[in-house]
N, C-alpha and C positions, 0 to 999 in steps of 0.2 A: 110155556116156552121149553124147547128142547134144543140141545146142541150136540154136535159131533165134531171133535177136534182130533187131528192126527199129527204124527211125528212127535210122540211123547219124549223121545230121546234121539238126538241127531248131532252130527258134528257141525262146528262153526261154518257158516256159509250157507246153511240150509234155511228153510222157512217153516213156520208153524201156521197151519190153516184150520179154520173153523167154519162150519155151516150152522146156521141157527134157523129154527122154525118157530114162529109165533102163531098160535091159533087160539080159538075160543069156541064155546058152544054156539056162539052167534056167527061163526064162520071165520074166514081169513081176515088177517089184520093188514090192511093196506089203505092208505099210505101210513107210514110210521118209520121209526128207527129203533135199532138196538144200540147199546153202548157197550164198549169193552174198555177195560183198563189193564195195562201191563205193569205188574209189580207196584200197584198203588199209585201209578202216575195219573196224568190227566186223561179223562174219558175221551174216547174216540167214537163218534157217531157213524153208524153204517145204515144206509136206507134199506128198508124192506122192499122186496119186489115179489109180489104174489105170496106174501107172508114169510118170505125167506130172505136171509142175508148171508153173505160170504165175506170173510175177511182173512187176510194173510199178514202175519208179522214176519217181515223179511229180515234176515240176518240178525237175530237178537244176539246179545253178548253171551259169552261163555258163562255158564253157571245155571242155577235153578231159577225158574221163573213161575209166576202165578198170573193167570188171566182170569179176570172177573167179568162175566157177561151179564148184562141186565136189560130189562125192558121196563121203562117207567110208564106210569099211567098216561094214556094218550086217547083223547076223545072219549068214546064209550067203553074203552078197554082198560081194565084194571092192570096195575103193575104185576109183573111176574116175579117169582122168587129167583134171586140171582143164582147163577151157576158158576162154580169155580173149577178151573182146570190147572194142572201143573205140568211143566215140561222142563227138560234139561238139555242144555247145549254143552257139548264136550269139545275139547281141543282136537285139532286134526292130528 
């Protein structure tokens, strides 16, 4: 699993976006889901489409945040090592 997230620092009102790719030596992973949590909250499931997922966290609160992205074992595909990203939202 790999991920690319952007807007590591932005003013309140903006969004934080990540694209995730899940693959294996056996090929693409579809169907399936990835999960992400924001600041240790409840997991949010995002479906994979052609082994990719895209999610946006819209208008997070001012402050520092942590996003944990994971892929649990599904079918014949083993779980992936979770990826952690951090970002900061500043006041306008």
